N, C-alpha and C positions, 0 to 999 in steps of 0.2 A: 504494500500500500504506500509506504514511504517512497519507494522508488518511483512509482507512478506519479505521485505528487511532485517530486523533484523534477522528473522528466518533463511533465506538463508545464511546470512553472518556468524552467529554463528555456524550454522550447518556445513558449509564448513570448518570453522576453526577447529571445533571439529573433523570432519572427517579426516582432515590432521593429527591431533594428534593420531588418532586411525587407521592409515593405516595398511593394512595387510603386511606381509613380502615381498610380490612381489611389493609393492609400489602402489597397486590399492586399492581404498577406499572400505571398506566393505559396500555394498549397504544396508544391513539390519541395520547396525549401523546408517547410515545416515538417513534412513527412520524412525527409532525409535527416533533419536534425534530431527528430525523435528516435529514429533508428540508430543513429550514431550515439546518442546519449544512453539508450537502452543497452547497447553493446558495451559501452564504457562502464556503466554501472554494474552490469552483470559480471564483469571481470574483477570488480572490487571485492575484497573479502570483508563484507559488512554483515551485521546482524541487526535485527529490529530492536527497538527499545524494549519491547516485552521480553525478548530472548535475553537481552543484556541484564534486565532487572531480575529475571528468574535465576540466571547464573550467579549474579551477585548475591542473591539470597542463599543459594546453595553454598557458595563459598563462605559466607558469614557463619552459617550453621556448622560447616565442616571445621572452620577455624575454632569455633567455640568448643566443639567436641575434642579437637586436638589439644587445646589448652587444658581442658578438664582432665584428659588422659595424662598429659604431662605432669599436672599437679598430683594426680593419684600415684603415678610412678615415683615421683619425688618423695611423697609421703611414705610409700612402701619401702623405698631405698633407705629412708631415714630410720625406719623401724627395724630394718635388717641388721643382724650382728656384724 
């Protein structure tokens, strides 16, 4: 969804810059710009905001569990002879 919004926004702005003399956007230019932007964005290694937030939550939980386990190991080591 984000990709489509970015593609449409950039394409619309570029089309405005490349308007024909009559003030009407050149449909072919817009079509080619969209295709070019889609191709470029598909090559990028990006994730959606939802995916990022989900992974961040998982990482935080994992970090909390690791810290708890480290604390427990330290306590057990302190009790060992």
